[in-house]
PDB file of N, CA, C and O in Angstrom:
ATOM      1  N   UNK A   1       0.848  -1.161   0.000  1.00  0.00           N
ATOM      2  CA  UNK A   1       0.000   0.000   0.000  1.00  0.00           C
ATOM      3  C   UNK A   1       0.902   1.235   0.000  1.00  0.00           C
ATOM      4  O   UNK A   1       1.648   1.455   0.954  1.00  0.00           O
ATOM      5  N   UNK A   2       0.842   2.017  -1.030  1.00  0.00           N
ATOM      6  CA  UNK A   2       1.650   3.236  -1.065  1.00  0.00           C
ATOM      7  C   UNK A   2       1.108   4.299  -0.107  1.00  0.00           C
ATOM      8  O   UNK A   2      -0.102   4.461   0.046  1.00  0.00           O
ATOM      9  N   UNK A   3       2.012   5.001   0.517  1.00  0.00           N
ATOM     10  CA  UNK A   3       1.656   6.123   1.385  1.00  0.00           C
ATOM     11  C   UNK A   3       2.300   7.359   0.769  1.00  0.00           C
ATOM     12  O   UNK A   3       3.482   7.344   0.428  1.00  0.00           O
ATOM     13  N   UNK A   4       1.528   8.418   0.630  1.00  0.00           N
ATOM     14  CA  UNK A   4       2.019   9.622  -0.015  1.00  0.00           C
ATOM     15  C   UNK A   4       2.074  10.784   0.969  1.00  0.00           C
ATOM     16  O   UNK A   4       1.104  11.074   1.669  1.00  0.00           O
ATOM     17  N   UNK A   5       3.223  11.437   1.005  1.00  0.00           N
ATOM     18  CA  UNK A   5       3.406  12.650   1.787  1.00  0.00           C
ATOM     19  C   UNK A   5       3.756  13.758   0.804  1.00  0.00           C
ATOM     20  O   UNK A   5       4.535  13.552  -0.127  1.00  0.00           O
ATOM     21  N   UNK A   6       3.187  14.911   1.012  1.00  0.00           N
ATOM     22  CA  UNK A   6       3.480  16.026   0.114  1.00  0.00           C
ATOM     23  C   UNK A   6       4.912  16.508   0.324  1.00  0.00           C
ATOM     24  O   UNK A   6       5.503  16.325   1.388  1.00  0.00           O
ATOM     25  N   UNK A   7       5.449  17.127  -0.718  1.00  0.00           N
ATOM     26  CA  UNK A   7       6.781  17.712  -0.605  1.00  0.00           C
ATOM     27  C   UNK A   7       6.802  18.782   0.473  1.00  0.00           C
ATOM     28  O   UNK A   7       7.803  18.959   1.166  1.00  0.00           O
ATOM     29  N   UNK A   8       5.688  19.497   0.610  1.00  0.00           N
ATOM     30  CA  UNK A   8       5.606  20.544   1.622  1.00  0.00           C
ATOM     31  C   UNK A   8       5.724  19.962   3.028  1.00  0.00           C
ATOM     32  O   UNK A   8       6.419  20.520   3.877  1.00  0.00           O
ATOM     33  N   UNK A   9       5.045  18.842   3.273  1.00  0.00           N
ATOM     34  CA  UNK A   9       5.101  18.212   4.590  1.00  0.00           C
ATOM     35  C   UNK A   9       6.514  17.732   4.897  1.00  0.00           C
ATOM     36  O   UNK A   9       7.010  17.916   6.008  1.00  0.00           O
ATOM     37  N   UNK A  10       7.156  17.120   3.916  1.00  0.00           N
ATOM     38  CA  UNK A  10       8.534  16.665   4.127  1.00  0.00           C
ATOM     39  C   UNK A  10       9.455  17.845   4.397  1.00  0.00           C
ATOM     40  O   UNK A  10      10.334  17.770   5.255  1.00  0.00           O
ATOM     41  N   UNK A  11       9.252  18.935   3.665  1.00  0.00           N
ATOM     42  CA  UNK A  11      10.082  20.127   3.881  1.00  0.00           C
ATOM     43  C   UNK A  11       9.858  20.697   5.274  1.00  0.00           C
ATOM     44  O   UNK A  11      10.811  21.107   5.937  1.00  0.00           O
ATOM     45  N   UNK A  12       8.608  20.725   5.720  1.00  0.00           N
ATOM     46  CA  UNK A  12       8.313  21.231   7.072  1.00  0.00           C
ATOM     47  C   UNK A  12       8.971  20.366   8.137  1.00  0.00           C
ATOM     48  O   UNK A  12       9.409  20.869   9.171  1.00  0.00           O
ATOM     49  N   UNK A  13       9.038  19.061   7.880  1.00  0.00           N
ATOM     50  CA  UNK A  13       9.662  18.139   8.831  1.00  0.00           C
ATOM     51  C   UNK A  13      11.186  18.144   8.686  1.00  0.00           C
ATOM     52  O   UNK A  13      11.893  17.575   9.518  1.00  0.00           O
ATOM     53  N   UNK A  14      11.688  18.783   7.633  1.00  0.00           N
ATOM     54  CA  UNK A  14      13.131  18.824   7.407  1.00  0.00           C
ATOM     55  C   UNK A  14      13.687  17.495   6.951  1.00  0.00           C
ATOM     56  O   UNK A  14      14.835  17.164   7.248  1.00  0.00           O
ATOM     57  N   UNK A  15      12.872  16.717   6.220  1.00  0.00           N
ATOM     58  CA  UNK A  15      13.277  15.389   5.776  1.00  0.00           C
ATOM     59  C   UNK A  15      13.236  15.279   4.260  1.00  0.00           C
ATOM     60  O   UNK A  15      12.378  15.868   3.603  1.00  0.00           O
ATOM     61  N   UNK A  16      14.173  14.517   3.717  1.00  0.00           N
ATOM     62  CA  UNK A  16      14.096  14.126   2.315  1.00  0.00           C
ATOM     63  C   UNK A  16      13.196  12.896   2.240  1.00  0.00           C
ATOM     64  O   UNK A  16      12.824  12.338   3.272  1.00  0.00           O
ATOM     65  N   UNK A  17      12.849  12.477   1.046  1.00  0.00           N
ATOM     66  CA  UNK A  17      12.025  11.273   0.894  1.00  0.00           C
ATOM     67  C   UNK A  17      12.739  10.062   1.488  1.00  0.00           C
ATOM     68  O   UNK A  17      12.127   9.251   2.184  1.00  0.00           O
ATOM     69  N   UNK A  18      14.019   9.946   1.213  1.00  0.00           N
ATOM     70  CA  UNK A  18      14.798   8.818   1.734  1.00  0.00           C
ATOM     71  C   UNK A  18      14.850   8.841   3.265  1.00  0.00           C
ATOM     72  O   UNK A  18      14.708   7.801   3.908  1.00  0.00           O
ATOM     73  N   UNK A  19      15.054  10.020   3.841  1.00  0.00           N
ATOM     74  CA  UNK A  19      15.106  10.132   5.294  1.00  0.00           C
ATOM     75  C   UNK A  19      13.760   9.774   5.923  1.00  0.00           C
ATOM     76  O   UNK A  19      13.722   9.144   6.980  1.00  0.00           O
ATOM     77  N   UNK A  20      12.667  10.163   5.291  1.00  0.00           N
ATOM     78  CA  UNK A  20      11.343   9.841   5.810  1.00  0.00           C
ATOM     79  C   UNK A  20      11.113   8.335   5.800  1.00  0.00           C
ATOM     80  O   UNK A  20      10.592   7.779   6.767  1.00  0.00           O
ATOM     81  N   UNK A  21      11.499   7.675   4.714  1.00  0.00           N
ATOM     82  CA  UNK A  21      11.354   6.214   4.633  1.00  0.00           C
ATOM     83  C   UNK A  21      12.172   5.531   5.715  1.00  0.00           C
ATOM     84  O   UNK A  21      11.711   4.581   6.348  1.00  0.00           O
ATOM     85  N   UNK A  22      13.381   6.016   5.921  1.00  0.00           N
ATOM     86  CA  UNK A  22      14.256   5.445   6.950  1.00  0.00           C
ATOM     87  C   UNK A  22      13.663   5.636   8.333  1.00  0.00           C
ATOM     88  O   UNK A  22      13.672   4.714   9.149  1.00  0.00           O
ATOM     89  N   UNK A  23      13.150   6.821   8.599  1.00  0.00           N
ATOM     90  CA  UNK A  23      12.540   7.127   9.897  1.00  0.00           C
ATOM     91  C   UNK A  23      11.345   6.208  10.169  1.00  0.00           C
ATOM     92  O   UNK A  23      11.208   5.674  11.270  1.00  0.00           O
ATOM     93  N   UNK A  24      10.493   6.026   9.176  1.00  0.00           N
ATOM     94  CA  UNK A  24       9.313   5.163   9.336  1.00  0.00           C
ATOM     95  C   UNK A  24       9.754   3.724   9.586  1.00  0.00           C
ATOM     96  O   UNK A  24       9.237   3.062  10.486  1.00  0.00           O
ATOM     97  N   UNK A  25      10.703   3.242   8.795  1.00  0.00           N
ATOM     98  CA  UNK A  25      11.181   1.866   8.965  1.00  0.00           C
ATOM     99  C   UNK A  25      11.791   1.661  10.347  1.00  0.00           C
ATOM    100  O   UNK A  25      11.547   0.637  10.985  1.00  0.00           O
ATOM    101  N   UNK A  26      12.579   2.619  10.812  1.00  0.00           N
ATOM    102  CA  UNK A  26      13.206   2.507  12.138  1.00  0.00           C
ATOM    103  C   UNK A  26      12.163   2.479  13.249  1.00  0.00           C
ATOM    104  O   UNK A  26      12.258   1.685  14.184  1.00  0.00           O
ATOM    105  N   UNK A  27      11.179   3.345  13.138  1.00  0.00           N
ATOM    106  CA  UNK A  27      10.140   3.388  14.177  1.00  0.00           C
ATOM    107  C   UNK A  27       9.315   2.100  14.186  1.00  0.00           C
ATOM    108  O   UNK A  27       8.960   1.604  15.255  1.00  0.00           O
ATOM    109  N   UNK A  28       9.011   1.563  13.025  1.00  0.00           N
ATOM    110  CA  UNK A  28       8.258   0.300  12.972  1.00  0.00           C
ATOM    111  C   UNK A  28       9.095  -0.857  13.506  1.00  0.00           C
ATOM    112  O   UNK A  28       8.568  -1.755  14.163  1.00  0.00           O
ATOM    113  N   UNK A  29      10.389  -0.840  13.229  1.00  0.00           N
ATOM    114  CA  UNK A  29      11.281  -1.862  13.773  1.00  0.00           C
ATOM    115  C   UNK A  29      11.347  -1.748  15.301  1.00  0.00           C
ATOM    116  O   UNK A  29      11.228  -2.751  16.005  1.00  0.00           O
ATOM    117  N   UNK A  30      11.534  -0.536  15.808  1.00  0.00           N
ATOM    118  CA  UNK A  30      11.595  -0.320  17.260  1.00  0.00           C
ATOM    119  C   UNK A  30      10.314  -0.754  17.956  1.00  0.00           C
ATOM    120  O   UNK A  30      10.350  -1.214  19.098  1.00  0.00           O
ATOM    121  N   UNK A  31       9.182  -0.610  17.275  1.00  0.00           N
ATOM    122  CA  UNK A  31       7.889  -0.983  17.847  1.00  0.00           C
ATOM    123  C   UNK A  31       7.616  -2.482  17.713  1.00  0.00           C
ATOM    124  O   UNK A  31       6.590  -2.974  18.183  1.00  0.00           O
ATOM    125  N   UNK A  32       8.536  -3.205  17.071  1.00  0.00           N
ATOM    126  CA  UNK A  32       8.360  -4.639  16.908  1.00  0.00           C
ATOM    127  C   UNK A  32       7.401  -5.006  15.794  1.00  0.00           C
ATOM    128  O   UNK A  32       6.930  -6.142  15.726  1.00  0.00           O
ATOM    129  N   UNK A  33       7.111  -4.061  14.929  1.00  0.00           N
ATOM    130  CA  UNK A  33       6.169  -4.297  13.827  1.00  0.00           C
ATOM    131  C   UNK A  33       6.861  -4.839  12.585  1.00  0.00           C
ATOM    132  O   UNK A  33       6.222  -5.460  11.736  1.00  0.00           O
ATOM    133  N   UNK A  34       8.179  -4.603  12.476  1.00  0.00           N
ATOM    134  CA  UNK A  34       8.965  -5.106  11.353  1.00  0.00           C
ATOM    135  C   UNK A  34      10.177  -5.845  11.883  1.00  0.00           C
ATOM    136  O   UNK A  34      10.720  -5.495  12.931  1.00  0.00           O
ATOM    137  N   UNK A  35      10.601  -6.869  11.155  1.00  0.00           N
ATOM    138  CA  UNK A  35      11.862  -7.534  11.449  1.00  0.00           C
ATOM    139  C   UNK A  35      12.983  -6.696  10.818  1.00  0.00           C
ATOM    140  O   UNK A  35      12.714  -5.788  10.032  1.00  0.00           O
ATOM    141  N   UNK A  36      14.226  -7.002  11.162  1.00  0.00           N
ATOM    142  CA  UNK A  36      15.345  -6.275  10.570  1.00  0.00           C
ATOM    143  C   UNK A  36      15.365  -6.423   9.046  1.00  0.00           C
ATOM    144  O   UNK A  36      15.528  -5.422   8.349  1.00  0.00           O
ATOM    145  N   UNK A  37      15.202  -7.656   8.496  1.00  0.00           N
ATOM    146  CA  UNK A  37      15.190  -7.762   7.032  1.00  0.00           C
ATOM    147  C   UNK A  37      14.050  -6.948   6.383  1.00  0.00           C
ATOM    148  O   UNK A  37      14.236  -6.353   5.322  1.00  0.00           O
ATOM    149  N   UNK A  38      12.899  -6.930   7.017  1.00  0.00           N
ATOM    150  CA  UNK A  38      11.790  -6.144   6.473  1.00  0.00           C
ATOM    151  C   UNK A  38      12.115  -4.657   6.503  1.00  0.00           C
ATOM    152  O   UNK A  38      11.854  -3.942   5.535  1.00  0.00           O
ATOM    153  N   UNK A  39      12.673  -4.198   7.595  1.00  0.00           N
ATOM    154  CA  UNK A  39      12.989  -2.768   7.742  1.00  0.00           C
ATOM    155  C   UNK A  39      14.064  -2.337   6.757  1.00  0.00           C
ATOM    156  O   UNK A  39      14.021  -1.211   6.261  1.00  0.00           O
ATOM    157  N   UNK A  40      15.020  -3.195   6.462  1.00  0.00           N
ATOM    158  CA  UNK A  40      16.088  -2.820   5.539  1.00  0.00           C
ATOM    159  C   UNK A  40      15.617  -2.775   4.089  1.00  0.00           C
ATOM    160  O   UNK A  40      16.232  -2.116   3.251  1.00  0.00           O
ATOM    161  N   UNK A  41      14.532  -3.471   3.799  1.00  0.00           N
ATOM    162  CA  UNK A  41      13.963  -3.398   2.435  1.00  0.00           C
ATOM    163  C   UNK A  41      13.320  -2.055   2.238  1.00  0.00           C
ATOM    164  O   UNK A  41      12.781  -1.780   1.167  1.00  0.00           O
TER     165      UNK A  41
END
């Protein structure tokens, strides 16, 4: 399921698209929702 964030929202958060993806993956991993292999994908 694709999730879309506007460029404006990313700019307000001070994140690039890659940084946002990394942040989401890390938080899901920390919450036990993703395994390490899933998070690295």
